[in-house]
OpenMM code with the backbone's topology and positions (N, CA, C; nanometers):
from openmm import Vec3, app, unit

residues = "MET VAL ASP PRO ARG GLN ALA ALA ALA PRO THR ARG ALA LEU ASP PRO SER SER LEU LEU ALA LEU VAL PRO GLN SER SER PRO PHE ARG PHE VAL ASP GLU ILE LEU ASP VAL ASP GLU ASN HIS ILE VAL GLY ARG TYR THR PHE ARG ASP ASP GLU PHE PHE TYR ALA GLY HIS PHE PRO ALA LYS PRO ILE THR PRO GLY VAL ILE LEU VAL GLU THR MET ALA GLN ILE GLY LEU VAL ALA LEU GLY LEU TYR LEU ALA ALA GLU SER PRO ASP ILE ASP GLU GLN ASN LEU LEU VAL TRP PHE THR GLU ALA ASP VAL GLU PHE THR GLY ILE VAL GLY PRO GLY ASP GLN VAL THR VAL ARG ALA GLU LYS ILE TYR PHE ARG LYS LEU LYS LEU LYS VAL SER ALA GLU MET THR LEU ALA ASP GLY THR VAL VAL CYS ALA GLY GLU LEU ALA GLY VAL GLY SER LYS PRO".split()
positions = [
    Vec3(0.0837, -0.1180, 0.0000),
    Vec3(0.0000, 0.0000, 0.0000),
    Vec3(0.0887, 0.1251, 0.0000),
    Vec3(0.0495, 0.2265, -0.0755),
    Vec3(0.1257, 0.3503, -0.0872),
    Vec3(0.0899, 0.4426, 0.0278),
    Vec3(0.1912, 0.4959, 0.0912),
    Vec3(0.1714, 0.5928, 0.1985),
    Vec3(0.1200, 0.7219, 0.1351),
    Vec3(0.0014, 0.7723, 0.1742),
    Vec3(-0.0548, 0.8934, 0.1111),
    Vec3(0.0348, 1.0154, 0.1296),
    Vec3(0.1188, 1.0174, 0.2305),
    Vec3(0.2099, 1.1309, 0.2504),
    Vec3(0.3201, 1.1322, 0.1455),
    Vec3(0.3442, 1.0179, 0.0816),
    Vec3(0.4485, 1.0105, -0.0200),
    Vec3(0.3911, 1.0167, -0.1613),
    Vec3(0.2617, 1.0241, -0.1728),
    Vec3(0.1992, 1.0326, -0.3053),
    Vec3(0.2369, 1.1650, -0.3704),
    Vec3(0.2540, 1.1620, -0.5002),
    Vec3(0.2892, 1.2834, -0.5733),
    Vec3(0.1743, 1.3830, -0.5671),
    Vec3(0.2099, 1.5079, -0.5443),
    Vec3(0.1094, 1.6132, -0.5420),
    Vec3(0.0612, 1.6374, -0.6845),
    Vec3(-0.0644, 1.6756, -0.7015),
    Vec3(-0.1140, 1.7024, -0.8358),
    Vec3(-0.0415, 1.8228, -0.8965),
    Vec3(-0.0181, 1.8166, -1.0264),
    Vec3(0.0485, 1.9271, -1.0943),
    Vec3(-0.0538, 2.0099, -1.1691),
    Vec3(-0.0119, 2.1276, -1.2058),
    Vec3(-0.0977, 2.2181, -1.2826),
    Vec3(-0.0297, 2.2487, -1.4153),
    Vec3(0.0092, 2.1460, -1.4883),
    Vec3(0.0815, 2.1644, -1.6135),
    Vec3(0.0049, 2.2580, -1.7057),
    Vec3(0.0777, 2.3507, -1.7623),
    Vec3(0.0187, 2.4504, -1.8516),
    Vec3(0.0292, 2.4059, -1.9958),
    Vec3(-0.0735, 2.4326, -2.0738),
    Vec3(-0.0631, 2.4102, -2.2175),
    Vec3(0.0111, 2.5298, -2.2777),
    Vec3(0.0622, 2.5162, -2.4006),
    Vec3(0.1436, 2.6242, -2.4591),
    Vec3(0.0761, 2.7612, -2.4632),
    Vec3(-0.0523, 2.7694, -2.4938),
    Vec3(-0.1156, 2.9016, -2.5017),
    Vec3(-0.1345, 2.9635, -2.3638),
    Vec3(-0.1651, 2.8830, -2.2630),
    Vec3(-0.1760, 2.9351, -2.1262),
    Vec3(-0.0400, 2.9819, -2.0771),
    Vec3(0.0634, 2.9077, -2.1106),
    Vec3(0.1986, 2.9446, -2.0718),
    Vec3(0.2387, 3.0760, -2.1376),
    Vec3(0.2100, 3.0902, -2.2656),
    Vec3(0.2439, 3.2128, -2.3372),
    Vec3(0.1775, 3.3340, -2.2718),
    Vec3(0.0554, 3.3181, -2.2254),
    Vec3(-0.0164, 3.4277, -2.1607),
    Vec3(0.0506, 3.4725, -2.0303),
    Vec3(0.1275, 3.3851, -1.9674),
    Vec3(0.1951, 3.4198, -1.8423),
    Vec3(0.3279, 3.4926, -1.8615),
    Vec3(0.3857, 3.4850, -1.9815),
    Vec3(0.5144, 3.5519, -2.0054),
    Vec3(0.4924, 3.7019, -1.9850),
    Vec3(0.5664, 3.7635, -1.8906),
    Vec3(0.5345, 3.9004, -1.8499),
    Vec3(0.5804, 4.0114, -1.9440),
    Vec3(0.6774, 3.9856, -2.0297),
    Vec3(0.7256, 4.0919, -2.1171),
    Vec3(0.6160, 4.1325, -2.2158),
    Vec3(0.6205, 4.2601, -2.2552),
    Vec3(0.5232, 4.3088, -2.3519),
    Vec3(0.5953, 4.3927, -2.4572),
    Vec3(0.5239, 4.4271, -2.5614),
    Vec3(0.5775, 4.5071, -2.6700),
    Vec3(0.6257, 4.6412, -2.6147),
    Vec3(0.7376, 4.6885, -2.6571),
    Vec3(0.8217, 4.6422, -2.7662),
    Vec3(0.9341, 4.5474, -2.7224),
    Vec3(0.9232, 4.4895, -2.6043),
    Vec3(1.0323, 4.4065, -2.5553),
    Vec3(0.9892, 4.2634, -2.5283),
    Vec3(0.8960, 4.2148, -2.6083),
    Vec3(0.8548, 4.0745, -2.5993),
    Vec3(0.9002, 4.0048, -2.7265),
    Vec3(0.9790, 3.8991, -2.7112),
    Vec3(1.0379, 3.8307, -2.8257),
    Vec3(0.9989, 3.6835, -2.8282),
    Vec3(0.8717, 3.6592, -2.8068),
    Vec3(0.8166, 3.5239, -2.8186),
    Vec3(0.6752, 3.5370, -2.8739),
    Vec3(0.6521, 3.4756, -2.9898),
    Vec3(0.5200, 3.4770, -3.0534),
    Vec3(0.4387, 3.3542, -3.0168),
    Vec3(0.5067, 3.2402, -3.0060),
    Vec3(0.4348, 3.1170, -2.9767),
    Vec3(0.5254, 3.0151, -2.9093),
    Vec3(0.4612, 2.9326, -2.8279),
    Vec3(0.5268, 2.8179, -2.7672),
    Vec3(0.4786, 2.6969, -2.8466),
    Vec3(0.5711, 2.6256, -2.9061),
    Vec3(0.5350, 2.5121, -2.9906),
    Vec3(0.5247, 2.3817, -2.9128),
    Vec3(0.6123, 2.3656, -2.8137),
    Vec3(0.6159, 2.2409, -2.7381),
    Vec3(0.6812, 2.2695, -2.6037),
    Vec3(0.6326, 2.2043, -2.4992),
    Vec3(0.6926, 2.2219, -2.3675),
    Vec3(0.6600, 2.1011, -2.2803),
    Vec3(0.7578, 2.0606, -2.2011),
    Vec3(0.7352, 1.9618, -2.0966),
    Vec3(0.8364, 1.9897, -1.9869),
    Vec3(0.8474, 1.9012, -1.8896),
    Vec3(0.9342, 1.9279, -1.7744),
    Vec3(1.0830, 1.9288, -1.8086),
    Vec3(1.1194, 1.8907, -1.9295),
    Vec3(1.2606, 1.8858, -1.9667),
    Vec3(1.3020, 1.9793, -2.0793),
    Vec3(1.2060, 2.0319, -2.1543),
    Vec3(1.2445, 2.1165, -2.2673),
    Vec3(1.1313, 2.2097, -2.3074),
    Vec3(1.1677, 2.3057, -2.3928),
    Vec3(1.0697, 2.3981, -2.4495),
    Vec3(1.1151, 2.4359, -2.5904),
    Vec3(1.0189, 2.4599, -2.6774),
    Vec3(1.0449, 2.5085, -2.8127),
    Vec3(0.9508, 2.6258, -2.8363),
    Vec3(1.0072, 2.7390, -2.8772),
    Vec3(0.9272, 2.8582, -2.9046),
    Vec3(0.9770, 2.9283, -3.0280),
    Vec3(0.8968, 3.0215, -3.0762),
    Vec3(0.9277, 3.0880, -3.2028),
    Vec3(0.8991, 3.2374, -3.1925),
    Vec3(0.9777, 3.3139, -3.2678),
    Vec3(0.9554, 3.4584, -3.2788),
    Vec3(0.9962, 3.5036, -3.4182),
    Vec3(0.9181, 3.5960, -3.4749),
    Vec3(0.9508, 3.6580, -3.6034),
    Vec3(0.9871, 3.8033, -3.5783),
    Vec3(1.1085, 3.8407, -3.6179),
    Vec3(1.1531, 3.9788, -3.6016),
    Vec3(1.0905, 4.0654, -3.7107),
    Vec3(1.0082, 4.1602, -3.6677),
    Vec3(0.9378, 4.2490, -3.7609),
    Vec3(1.0339, 4.3522, -3.8209),
    Vec3(1.0014, 4.3972, -3.9395),
    Vec3(1.0828, 4.4984, -4.0063),
    Vec3(1.0907, 4.6288, -3.9277),
    Vec3(0.9893, 4.6574, -3.8460),
    Vec3(0.9845, 4.7844, -3.7742),
    Vec3(1.0301, 4.7749, -3.6280),
    Vec3(1.1056, 4.6703, -3.5920),
    Vec3(1.1555, 4.6597, -3.4548),
    Vec3(1.2357, 4.7857, -3.4218),
    Vec3(1.2217, 4.8355, -3.2993),
    Vec3(1.2799, 4.9632, -3.2592),
    Vec3(1.4316, 4.9697, -3.2754),
    Vec3(1.5017, 4.8599, -3.2644),
    Vec3(1.6482, 4.8623, -3.2652),
    Vec3(1.7088, 4.8652, -3.4043),
    Vec3(1.6307, 4.8326, -3.5097),
    Vec3(1.6880, 4.8304, -3.6444),
    Vec3(1.7239, 4.9695, -3.6966),
    Vec3(1.6578, 5.0728, -3.6476),
    Vec3(1.6863, 5.2087, -3.6955),
    Vec3(1.8324, 5.2477, -3.6722),
    Vec3(1.8911, 5.1980, -3.5653),
    Vec3(2.0288, 5.2362, -3.5361),
    Vec3(2.1285, 5.1221, -3.5420),
    Vec3(2.0826, 5.0015, -3.5722),
    Vec3(2.1728, 4.8840, -3.5671),
    Vec3(2.1533, 4.7956, -3.6892),
    Vec3(2.1949, 4.8224, -3.7997),
    Vec3(2.2672, 4.9369, -3.8507),
    Vec3(2.1811, 4.9966, -3.9601),
    Vec3(2.1780, 5.1292, -3.9752),
    Vec3(2.0844, 5.1910, -4.0695),
    Vec3(2.0906, 5.1363, -4.2121),
    Vec3(2.2103, 5.1106, -4.2642),
    Vec3(2.2228, 5.0624, -4.4013),
    Vec3(2.2044, 4.9109, -4.4125),
    Vec3(2.2276, 4.8391, -4.3050),
    Vec3(2.2170, 4.6930, -4.3043),
    Vec3(2.1666, 4.6492, -4.1667),
    Vec3(2.0346, 4.6517, -4.1462),
    Vec3(1.9813, 4.6185, -4.0145),
    Vec3(2.0130, 4.4750, -3.9726),
    Vec3(2.0676, 4.4633, -3.8510),
    Vec3(2.1031, 4.3347, -3.7920),
    Vec3(2.0491, 4.3327, -3.6493),
    Vec3(1.9919, 4.2232, -3.6096),
    Vec3(1.9411, 4.2107, -3.4729),
    Vec3(2.0589, 4.2046, -3.3763),
    Vec3(2.0620, 4.2939, -3.2767),
    Vec3(2.1722, 4.2923, -3.1807),
    Vec3(2.1796, 4.1595, -3.1048),
    Vec3(2.3012, 4.1171, -3.0750),
    Vec3(2.3219, 3.9924, -3.0017),
    Vec3(2.2500, 3.9909, -2.8681),
    Vec3(2.2464, 4.1042, -2.8011),
    Vec3(2.1783, 4.1100, -2.6716),
    Vec3(2.0287, 4.0799, -2.6868),
    Vec3(1.9702, 4.1169, -2.7993),
    Vec3(1.8284, 4.0869, -2.8252),
    Vec3(1.8110, 3.9381, -2.8532),
    Vec3(1.9072, 3.8780, -2.9215),
    Vec3(1.9002, 3.7331, -2.9447),
    Vec3(1.9091, 3.6569, -2.8129),
    Vec3(1.9981, 3.7002, -2.7238),
    Vec3(2.0084, 3.6371, -2.5924),
    Vec3(1.8777, 3.6573, -2.5154),
    Vec3(1.8213, 3.7762, -2.5221),
    Vec3(1.6937, 3.8027, -2.4545),
    Vec3(1.5834, 3.7125, -2.5089),
    Vec3(1.5820, 3.6905, -2.6385),
    Vec3(1.4826, 3.6020, -2.6994),
    Vec3(1.4971, 3.4603, -2.6442),
    Vec3(1.6216, 3.4123, -2.6384),
    Vec3(1.6443, 3.2792, -2.5818),
    Vec3(1.6043, 3.2749, -2.4350),
    Vec3(1.6307, 3.3835, -2.3614),
    Vec3(1.5958, 3.3870, -2.2195),
    Vec3(1.4442, 3.3899, -2.1982),
    Vec3(1.3722, 3.4666, -2.2794),
    Vec3(1.2264, 3.4729, -2.2625),
    Vec3(1.1621, 3.3377, -2.2882),
    Vec3(1.2140, 3.2634, -2.3837),
    Vec3(1.1576, 3.1320, -2.4143),
    Vec3(1.2179, 3.0253, -2.3228),
    Vec3(1.3507, 3.0193, -2.3186),
    Vec3(1.4179, 2.9100, -2.2499),
    Vec3(1.4224, 2.9196, -2.0992),
    Vec3(1.4180, 3.0410, -2.0441),
    Vec3(1.4206, 3.0565, -1.8989),
    Vec3(1.2868, 3.1016, -1.8427),
    Vec3(1.2346, 3.2133, -1.8945),
    Vec3(1.1109, 3.2669, -1.8384),
    Vec3(0.9950, 3.1699, -1.8609),
    Vec3(0.9693, 3.1347, -1.9871),
    Vec3(0.8543, 3.0474, -2.0156),
    Vec3(0.8738, 2.9083, -1.9548),
    Vec3(0.9921, 2.8483, -1.9717),
    Vec3(1.0143, 2.7159, -1.9139),
    Vec3(1.0109, 2.7234, -1.7614),
    Vec3(1.0670, 2.8283, -1.7035),
    Vec3(1.0631, 2.8453, -1.5585),
    Vec3(0.9211, 2.8556, -1.5056),
    Vec3(0.8359, 2.9289, -1.5758),
    Vec3(0.6951, 2.9396, -1.5351),
    Vec3(0.6248, 2.8047, -1.5468),
    Vec3(0.6571, 2.7298, -1.6511),
    Vec3(0.5988, 2.5972, -1.6685),
    Vec3(0.6399, 2.5066, -1.5521),
    Vec3(0.7676, 2.5069, -1.5190),
    Vec3(0.8165, 2.4226, -1.4099),
    Vec3(0.7578, 2.4664, -1.2760),
    Vec3(0.7412, 2.5965, -1.2573),
    Vec3(0.6801, 2.6467, -1.1340),
    Vec3(0.5367, 2.5970, -1.1208),
    Vec3(0.4655, 2.5916, -1.2338),
    Vec3(0.3263, 2.5451, -1.2310),
    Vec3(0.3176, 2.3986, -1.1920),
    Vec3(0.4241, 2.3235, -1.2184),
    Vec3(0.4263, 2.1822, -1.1799),
    Vec3(0.4568, 2.1632, -1.0317),
    Vec3(0.5058, 2.2674, -0.9654),
    Vec3(0.5407, 2.2589, -0.8234),
    Vec3(0.4216, 2.3042, -0.7403),
    Vec3(0.3701, 2.2193, -0.6540),
    Vec3(0.2499, 2.2532, -0.5780),
    Vec3(0.2683, 2.3695, -0.4815),
    Vec3(0.3906, 2.4013, -0.4434),
    Vec3(0.4134, 2.5077, -0.3459),
    Vec3(0.4565, 2.6403, -0.4091),
    Vec3(0.4507, 2.6519, -0.5422),
    Vec3(0.4894, 2.7752, -0.6110),
    Vec3(0.3701, 2.8288, -0.6884),
    Vec3(0.3449, 2.9584, -0.6742),
    Vec3(0.2374, 3.0238, -0.7483),
    Vec3(0.2975, 3.0912, -0.8716),
    Vec3(0.2874, 3.0255, -0.9860),
    Vec3(0.3472, 3.0788, -1.1087),
    Vec3(0.2836, 3.2103, -1.1526),
    Vec3(0.1615, 3.2381, -1.1052),
    Vec3(0.0938, 3.3628, -1.1422),
    Vec3(0.1647, 3.4846, -1.0825),
    Vec3(0.2347, 3.4657, -0.9712),
    Vec3(0.3020, 3.5761, -0.9028),
    Vec3(0.4523, 3.5521, -0.8938),
    Vec3(0.5101, 3.5052, -1.0014),
    Vec3(0.6519, 3.4737, -1.0031),
    Vec3(0.7205, 3.5540, -1.1128),
    Vec3(0.8289, 3.6194, -1.0784),
    Vec3(0.9128, 3.6856, -1.1772),
    Vec3(1.0325, 3.5952, -1.2033),
    Vec3(1.0660, 3.5756, -1.3294),
    Vec3(1.1811, 3.4939, -1.3658),
    Vec3(1.2718, 3.5807, -1.4525),
    Vec3(1.3984, 3.5906, -1.4143),
    Vec3(1.4923, 3.6657, -1.4966),
    Vec3(1.6217, 3.5887, -1.5089),
    Vec3(1.6991, 3.6222, -1.6138),
    Vec3(1.8199, 3.5453, -1.6311),
    Vec3(1.9366, 3.6135, -1.5605),
    Vec3(2.0262, 3.5305, -1.5097),
    Vec3(2.1373, 3.5774, -1.4281),
    Vec3(2.2729, 3.5460, -1.4900),
    Vec3(2.2726, 3.4611, -1.5907),
    Vec3(2.3991, 3.4180, -1.6490),
    Vec3(2.3768, 3.3785, -1.7943),
    Vec3(2.4717, 3.4144, -1.8791),
    Vec3(2.4644, 3.3751, -2.0201),
    Vec3(2.6039, 3.3478, -2.0726),
    Vec3(2.6194, 3.2328, -2.1348),
    Vec3(2.7436, 3.1966, -2.2030),
    Vec3(2.7009, 3.1498, -2.3417),
    Vec3(2.7013, 3.2432, -2.4364),
    Vec3(2.6428, 3.2195, -2.5681),
    Vec3(2.7450, 3.2484, -2.6771),
    Vec3(2.7474, 3.1610, -2.7770),
    Vec3(2.8328, 3.1805, -2.8941),
    Vec3(2.7438, 3.2128, -3.0137),
    Vec3(2.7803, 3.3163, -3.0875),
    Vec3(2.7043, 3.3592, -3.2046),
    Vec3(2.7699, 3.3054, -3.3310),
    Vec3(2.6869, 3.2469, -3.4184),
    Vec3(2.7395, 3.1876, -3.5417),
    Vec3(2.6633, 3.2324, -3.6661),
    Vec3(2.5679, 3.3213, -3.6478),
    Vec3(2.4884, 3.3667, -3.7615),
    Vec3(2.4287, 3.5034, -3.7356),
    Vec3(2.3571, 3.5537, -3.8349),
    Vec3(2.2964, 3.6865, -3.8286),
    Vec3(2.1456, 3.6728, -3.8448),
    Vec3(2.0717, 3.7531, -3.7684),
    Vec3(1.9265, 3.7599, -3.7794),
    Vec3(1.8913, 3.9008, -3.8239),
    Vec3(1.8074, 3.9106, -3.9252),
    Vec3(1.7673, 4.0409, -3.9769),
    Vec3(1.6169, 4.0588, -3.9741),
    Vec3(1.5719, 4.1736, -4.0213),
    Vec3(1.4288, 4.2005, -4.0263),
    Vec3(1.3548, 4.0934, -4.1067),
    Vec3(1.2435, 4.0465, -4.0549),
    Vec3(1.1624, 3.9465, -4.1227),
    Vec3(1.2020, 3.8031, -4.0931),
    Vec3(1.3171, 3.7818, -4.0298),
    Vec3(1.3604, 3.6452, -3.9994),
    Vec3(1.2784, 3.5859, -3.8857),
    Vec3(1.2425, 3.4603, -3.9034),
    Vec3(1.1760, 3.3856, -3.7978),
    Vec3(1.2792, 3.2939, -3.7333),
    Vec3(1.2833, 3.2968, -3.6001),
    Vec3(1.3772, 3.2120, -3.5269),
    Vec3(1.3004, 3.1142, -3.4392),
    Vec3(1.3621, 2.9988, -3.4187),
    Vec3(1.3090, 2.8984, -3.3274),
    Vec3(1.4122, 2.8771, -3.2180),
    Vec3(1.3653, 2.8799, -3.0944),
    Vec3(1.4517, 2.8568, -2.9793),
    Vec3(1.4136, 2.7227, -2.9184),
    Vec3(1.5155, 2.6394, -2.8991),
    Vec3(1.4990, 2.5111, -2.8305),
    Vec3(1.5860, 2.5159, -2.7066),
    Vec3(1.5282, 2.4836, -2.5919),
    Vec3(1.6048, 2.4827, -2.4679),
    Vec3(1.5789, 2.3529, -2.3933),
    Vec3(1.6854, 2.2968, -2.3396),
    Vec3(1.6788, 2.1739, -2.2596),
    Vec3(1.7180, 2.2081, -2.1168),
    Vec3(1.6388, 2.1619, -2.0226),
    Vec3(1.6681, 2.1862, -1.8815),
    Vec3(1.7945, 2.1108, -1.8415),
    Vec3(1.8866, 2.1807, -1.7779),
    Vec3(2.0030, 2.1180, -1.7155),
    Vec3(1.9679, 2.0878, -1.5700),
    Vec3(1.9135, 2.1879, -1.5011),
    Vec3(1.8608, 2.1648, -1.3661),
    Vec3(1.7582, 2.2705, -1.3306),
    Vec3(1.6713, 2.2363, -1.2368),
    Vec3(1.5731, 2.3280, -1.1786),
    Vec3(1.5605, 2.2906, -1.0319),
    Vec3(1.6078, 2.3799, -0.9446),
    Vec3(1.5963, 2.3559, -0.8013),
    Vec3(1.5970, 2.4894, -0.7294),
    Vec3(1.5143, 2.4977, -0.6264),
    Vec3(1.5041, 2.6194, -0.5446),
    Vec3(1.4837, 2.7434, -0.6313),
    Vec3(1.3971, 2.7320, -0.7304),
    Vec3(1.3639, 2.8392, -0.8246),
    Vec3(1.4814, 2.8839, -0.9113),
    Vec3(1.5862, 2.8034, -0.9172),
    Vec3(1.6985, 2.8315, -1.0063),
    Vec3(1.6915, 2.7349, -1.1235),
    Vec3(1.7046, 2.7908, -1.2428),
    Vec3(1.6942, 2.7119, -1.3649),
    Vec3(1.8174, 2.7368, -1.4513),
    Vec3(1.8735, 2.6297, -1.5042),
    Vec3(1.9818, 2.6408, -1.6012),
    Vec3(1.9433, 2.5571, -1.7216),
    Vec3(1.9638, 2.6144, -1.8418),
    Vec3(1.9274, 2.5464, -1.9654),
    Vec3(2.0407, 2.5543, -2.0667),
    Vec3(2.0372, 2.4602, -2.1582),
    Vec3(2.1186, 2.4648, -2.2778),
    Vec3(2.0226, 2.5071, -2.3890),
    Vec3(2.0557, 2.6159, -2.4599),
    Vec3(1.9621, 2.6704, -2.5584),
    Vec3(2.0292, 2.6884, -2.6938),
    Vec3(1.9460, 2.6797, -2.7977),
    Vec3(1.9931, 2.6988, -2.9347),
    Vec3(1.8868, 2.7757, -3.0115),
    Vec3(1.9330, 2.8700, -3.0941),
    Vec3(1.8430, 2.9464, -3.1801),
    Vec3(1.8769, 2.9147, -3.3250),
    Vec3(1.7727, 2.8831, -3.4044),
    Vec3(1.7924, 2.8548, -3.5459),
    Vec3(1.7007, 2.9422, -3.6304),
    Vec3(1.7444, 2.9657, -3.7530),
    Vec3(1.6588, 3.0314, -3.8516),
    Vec3(1.5623, 2.9287, -3.9089),
    Vec3(1.4671, 2.9745, -3.9880),
    Vec3(1.3661, 2.8850, -4.0461),
    Vec3(1.4290, 2.7742, -4.1317),
    Vec3(1.5449, 2.8009, -4.1915),
    Vec3(1.6105, 2.6986, -4.2744),
    Vec3(1.6979, 2.6026, -4.1932),
    Vec3(1.6996, 2.6179, -4.0598),
    Vec3(1.7767, 2.5297, -3.9736),
    Vec3(1.9158, 2.5798, -3.9385),
    Vec3(1.9573, 2.6923, -3.9963),
    Vec3(2.0882, 2.7493, -3.9659),
    Vec3(2.0939, 2.7907, -3.8191),
    Vec3(2.1962, 2.7447, -3.7490),
    Vec3(2.2139, 2.7832, -3.6086),
    Vec3(2.2685, 2.9256, -3.6032),
    Vec3(2.2001, 3.0099, -3.5275),
    Vec3(2.2385, 3.1506, -3.5124),
    Vec3(2.3226, 3.1695, -3.3871),
    Vec3(2.2818, 3.1058, -3.2792),
    Vec3(2.3561, 3.1138, -3.1547),
    Vec3(2.3159, 2.9982, -3.0652),
    Vec3(2.4041, 2.9661, -2.9713),
    Vec3(2.3774, 2.8561, -2.8787),
    Vec3(2.4621, 2.8759, -2.7542),
    Vec3(2.4152, 2.8200, -2.6450),
    Vec3(2.4917, 2.8272, -2.5213),
    Vec3(2.4083, 2.7912, -2.4017),
    Vec3(2.4569, 2.8290, -2.2855),
    Vec3(2.3872, 2.8011, -2.1609),
    Vec3(2.3395, 2.9319, -2.0974),
    Vec3(2.2187, 2.9274, -2.0438),
    Vec3(2.1600, 3.0404, -1.9736),
    Vec3(2.1146, 2.9931, -1.8376),
    Vec3(2.1227, 3.0805, -1.7391),
    Vec3(2.0720, 3.0486, -1.6063),
    Vec3(1.9851, 3.1635, -1.5589),
    Vec3(1.8901, 3.1308, -1.4733),
    Vec3(1.8010, 3.2315, -1.4206),
    Vec3(1.7452, 3.1900, -1.2868),
    Vec3(1.6725, 3.2811, -1.2276),
    Vec3(1.6137, 3.2575, -1.0961),
    Vec3(1.4749, 3.3199, -1.0918),
    Vec3(1.3893, 3.2590, -1.0147),
    Vec3(1.2551, 3.3115, -0.9952),
    Vec3(1.2411, 3.3705, -0.8562),
    Vec3(1.1585, 3.4730, -0.8446),
    Vec3(1.1297, 3.5312, -0.7140),
    Vec3(0.9908, 3.5900, -0.7170),
    Vec3(0.9379, 3.6145, -0.6017),
    Vec3(0.8077, 3.6799, -0.5914),
    Vec3(0.8275, 3.8294, -0.5942),
    Vec3(0.7419, 3.9005, -0.6669),
    Vec3(0.7591, 4.0466, -0.6788),
    Vec3(0.7410, 4.1185, -0.5460),
] * unit.nanometer
topology = app.Topology()
chain = topology.addChain("A")
for resn in residues:
    res = topology.addResidue(resn, chain)
    for name in ("N", "CA", "C"):
        topology.addAtom(name, app.Element.getBySymbol(name[0]), res)
């Protein structure tokens, strides 16, 4: 007989659209259009960089290129914030509705360029999640499969 004190607590797993609604960033600093797949070990999300993104006017006027810091932010919003919120929802003692998740560490290598109109897909695999700390291995690809950047990101959740 199973001891009821050791039974797994019920989870509140979020579907991709519910999870997307919880991502706190908003325009013009939200870089996630959709969550394609998510579970306790990974997440896949997508974003299309619009021609009128605020940073293209100055980076660079003659040849607009998405700044690397924006690419890292895109990976963080999908791979840390969204996955962190999903994992929090699975924990019975964490209220994902009132949780802020931000990234604290990034070790990313850039191997490609993203420009206006490019659609990117971010895939992140959980390395660990404990005590509201999350570390992932993430990769960003263009629609044709070209890897743009990859590396490890870490973040932490806290109550506002």
